[in-house]
N, C-alpha and C positions, 0 to 999 in steps of 0.2 A: 406254522413256524413259531408262534408264541408258545405252543405246547412244548416244543423242543427246548425252549429257553427255561421252562419250568419243569424240570425233570429231576429224578433222583433226589427226593426230599432228604434233607440233612437234619439230624437231631438239633433241637433248639438249645442254645447255650446262653444263659443269662449274662448280661454285660457285667464285667468285673473291673474294667479299667477305665480311666478317663478317655482313652482313645475309643473304646467301645461305646461309651455314652455319647461322645461326639458323633460317632457314626449313626447312632440311633436318631439323634437330633437332625443330622443332615438328611437322613432318609425320609423322615416324616415331614420335614419342611420342603422337600423337593416338589416341584410342580407335578400335579396330577397324582400325587401319592396321598391318599387319605388313610384313615385307620384300617379299613378293610384290605386295601392293597398292601399296606405295610405288613399286616399279619400274614397275608398270603406269601409275600416275597420272603419274609423271615422264615416261614415254614419251609419254603422251597430251597432256600440257599443257606440256612443254618445260622447266619450272622448278618448284621446290618452292613458290615464291610463288604461281604460277598454280594449282598443285594445291591449295594451302590455300584459295584463294578459291573453288574449285569444290567443295571437300570437303563443306560443309554440304548443298548440293543433292544431291550423290551419296548422302550418308547418308539424306536424306529419301526419295529414290527407292528406297533399300534398306529403308525401313520404320523407320529410327531417328528417334526424336522428341527434340526439344530438344538436338540435337547441336551441339557447338562444338569446334573444334580446340584444342590446347594453346596457351595464350597466350604472348605475347612474354615476359612476366615469368616465367612458369613455366620456359620454355626458358632464359631468361637466368640463372635461379637454378642450373640444372644446369651451365651453362657457367662460372659463378663457382665452383661446387664443384670442377669439373675443374681450373680454374686454381690453386685452393688446393692440390689434391692433386698438381699438376705433371703432369697428364694432357694428352695431345695428341689432338685430333680428327683422325681419318683418314677421308676420305670416299671412297665408291665412285667409281671412275673417275679418282681422283687418282694421280699418279706413285708415291706412297708407300703406296698401298693394295695388300694382298697379291694378286699376280696369280693365285695359285692359286684365290682365291675369286671372281674376277671373273665366271666363267661359271656359277656356281651360280644356279639360279632363285630361291633364297631368300637370296642373298648379303646380308649386313648392309649397309644404306645407309651406316652409319657405325660406326666402332670407336673406343673410347677406348683409348689406348696409354700405358702407363707404361714408360719406357725408350727404347731406340733403335729406331725403326720400320724401320731398315735391315735388321734381322734378318728382317723379314717378307718381304723380297725374295729371301732365300736359299732353296735347296732344303731341304725338311724331310722328316723321317720321324717318325711318331707312335709313341710307346711308351705303352701303356695297360695296366691290369690291376687286380688286386684291391686293395682298401683294407686288408684283413687279410692282407697278403702274407706268405708264408713267408720265412725267411732265404735259402733257395735262390732263390726268385723275385726277391727284392730284389737278390741278387748278380747274377743274370742280367740284370736291368734295368740295373744299374750297368755291367756289362761291355758290353752292347749300346750304351748311351748313349755311353760313352767311345770305343768303336771307331767308331761311326757319326759322331761328332763329328770324330774324327781324319780320317775319310774325306771331310769337307767338308759333312756334313749338319747342319742345326740340328735339335735334338730338340724336338718339341712334345708337350705333355701337358696334363692338366687340373688340376694343383696339388692333387690329392687325396692322402690318406694312402697309404702302401704303395708300390705300383709307381710311381705318378706322381711322388711325392716323391723316390724313389731315382733315377729317370731324370733329373729336373731337376737334382738335386744333382751327379750325375756329369757332366752336360753343361755345367755352369757355365763351365768353362774354354774351351769351344769354341762356346758359344751355345745358348740354350734359350728357348723361347716358352711361356708359361703362358696358357691360355685359361680365364678365370674364369666361373663360372656366375652370380654376382651382379655388383654394380658393381666396377669395376677397383680402387676404393679400399676394398673390403670383403674382408678376408682370411678365407677359409674353407677348411679348418678352422683355428681360431686357432693351433694348435701349429705351423703352417707360416708364421708371421709372419716369422721371421728368414729362412727360405728365400725367401719372396716378396720381401723387401727385396733380397736378393742377386740374384734374377732381374731385378728392375727396374734394378739397377745394372750387370749384366753381360749381360743379354739384354733381354727385354721381356715385359710382361704386357698382355693385351688383354681387352676385353669389349664386347659389343654392348648390355649392359643399362645402365639409367640410373645415374649416379653415386649412390652411397649405397644402391643396391638390395641388400637381403638376399637371398641365394640361396634359391629355393623349388624344390620337387620338379620343377615343369614347366620350370625353367630348365636342368636338367642335360642332357636330350636335345638342347636347342638348343645348349648348349655343346659336346656331343659331335660334332655335325655340323660345327662349325667346326674341331675338332681333326682330324677326318678330312679335311675340305675343304682345310686348309692343307698336308696331307702328300701326298707321292707314294706312300707306302706306310704301312700301319698294322700295327704288330706288337703282338699281344696276348700278354702274358707270363704272366699268371695270370688266370683268370676262372671264376667259377662258371657253372653252366648257365643261370642267370637273373641277369644282371648288366648294369650300365651299359656295361661294356666291349664286350659283344655288340651293344649299340645303336650304339656307335661303329663296330664292324665292319660292321654292316648299312648304316649311312650311307656308309661307305667304298665298299661294293659299288655302292650307288645312284649314287655320284659318280664311279665308274670308277676308283677307287684300288685298288692291290694290297692284299690282306689276307694276313697271315702270323700264325702262332701258334707258341708254344713248347709242346711236348708235356709232359704231366705224368703222374704215377702215377695209374692208374685209380681207386684208392681215395681219392685226395685230391679233395675236393669243389671245391677251388680250381682244379683242372685240368680240371674237367668241361667248361667252356665252350671252352677251348682245344682239347681233344680232339675236341669236336663240330665245331669249325671245320675242323680238319684232315680229319676224316672227310668233311666236305661240300666239300672242295676247296681249303681254304686251304693255303698253302705252309708246310711244316714248317721251323722255325728251330732250328738247333743253335748258331748263332753269328752274328756280324754279317756274315760273308762270305756267308751264305745270303741275307741281305737285299740286299747289294750285287750279288750275282750275278743276282738277279731283276730289278733295275732295268735298264733298257735301256742298252747301251753308250754310246749317244748322250748319256746323262746326264753322263758324265764331262766332256765339253766344257762343258756348261752349268754344272756345279759349279765348274770352273776359272774361268769368266768371272764367276760370282756371287761367288766367294771374293774377287776383287779389290775388290768393292763392300762388303765387310764393314768394320765400324768398325776403323780402323787400329790402335787400341791393344789390340784383342782378337782378332787373327788366330788361327785355330786352332793353327797351328804355333808361335806365339810367346807365347800367353797363359799366364801363370803360373796355378797352381792358386789358387782363392780363399783369401785369408788371413783374411777376416772371418767364416768359418763358425764357429759356436759350438762350442767343444771339448766333447767328452763328459766330464762331471764324474764322477770316481770316487765311488761311493757309500760311505758308511761301512760298516764290518763289521757283521754281523748282531747286533743286540742280543739279550740273553738271552730277552726276551719281546716280540717284535715284535707290532705291532697286527695283528689278523686282516685288516683291510682291506689293509695293506701286503703281507701274504703272499698274499692272494687276487689282488692286482694282479700280483705277480710270477709266480704260477702262470699267470695269463691271458697274460702276456707270453711266457712260455716256450712255452705251447701254441700261441700265434699263430705262432710262428716255426718250429714243427715240423710235419711232415707225414709221410705214409707212407714217403717217400724218406728214408733215413738221413742224418743230419747229424752231423758231428764235434762232440763235446762242447766242445772248446776254441773251435771256430768259433762255437757258440751263445753261449758266455760273452763272446766278443769282440763279437758282435752286440748283446748286451744291455748292454754297457759297464758291467758290474758285476764286483766281485771274485769270484774262484772260490769263496771261502769263503761268499759270500752265495748263490750259485746251486746249488752241489753238494748241500747238505742238502735243498733244495726239489725237486731232481731225484729224490732218493731217495724223498721223500714221494709225488711223482707216480708213481714206479715202483711203490711199494707200493699206491697207489690204482688201479693198472691203467690209468693214462692214458698212460704212456710205456714204451718198451721199450728196454733196452740190447742192443746187438749187438756182435759181435767187432770189434776195432780201435778201440774208444772211440767208436763211433757210437751215436746215439740216434734213435729214430723215435717218432711219435705213434701211439697206438692209438685206433681209433674206438670 
């Protein structure tokens, strides 16, 4: 019976009116309709309006009772929320839809975009990694993002803490795309609010989730497949043996993208996933040139052509560094009797930035953006507790 409902395929007609766009939104937001089902019904019925009319009968044939599609009012409320947020709807098959996503079997039928969607037409490289990234990992992410941006690539990542945030921030002058797990108007984590605003101003943020949707655990793998799908190559900078970054790497392999990884110390749990990827065939990355060398020489011509389509006021070679980034505020000198909570937070921040690979003490202090007089006594405490080790040349490493 289901086969009878899906008969006589009709040619696909791109949406051209507000009514058509509303029908697309109603169809993808209806219960049990995911991207794959959406594309199948669109192919069979020729338009979202026709698919909506057939949807209740299809649902009954599949055993669903009392089924109803999302109403016009419900979809209209989401479109009103998007207008208030300044988000733009980009539909599958439209000229401004990311071409890299077009061939995915589960390509989002629509994306909400905050910022300039022209960045989505540029060649991209994804940089992903640990949320609790070390100082060395964040520095590597910044260097890669800056160099890849200068070479003509837009950096795409997931707006998470750690590696994602470092990559986005370094790529702001040359273009960056943030794929969000929740609604495009919902900032997660909250501490990345300022960064998210800068990305919307100088790059773009996208999401396939409804406006106002809070990110849930099941949304992150969906987000990760878009990060990898947009990119020509995925570089994993730091990742534990079980992490979301490895989900992105697996999605990249399924999508035919290149997978690369930055190696790390065998004793550092944050490097376990990267080392596993390299063992299993991922390309080892020492710097941006390794990424550029892997991409086909033919990409150079495509990058030059795409660079001409970039927003004129933010060309990679001409764009100034962002001036609205919040400056790191110097913290006051240590009080004679600081609260235990403040000390514990500083210890955690120090340990998060250290790994088995030695790091210069002055670099650690700069990364923390704290006075040396505030950090040095706590390093001594951690050393006496057996949590860090000093090495010749002013270097410090973390002990497991």
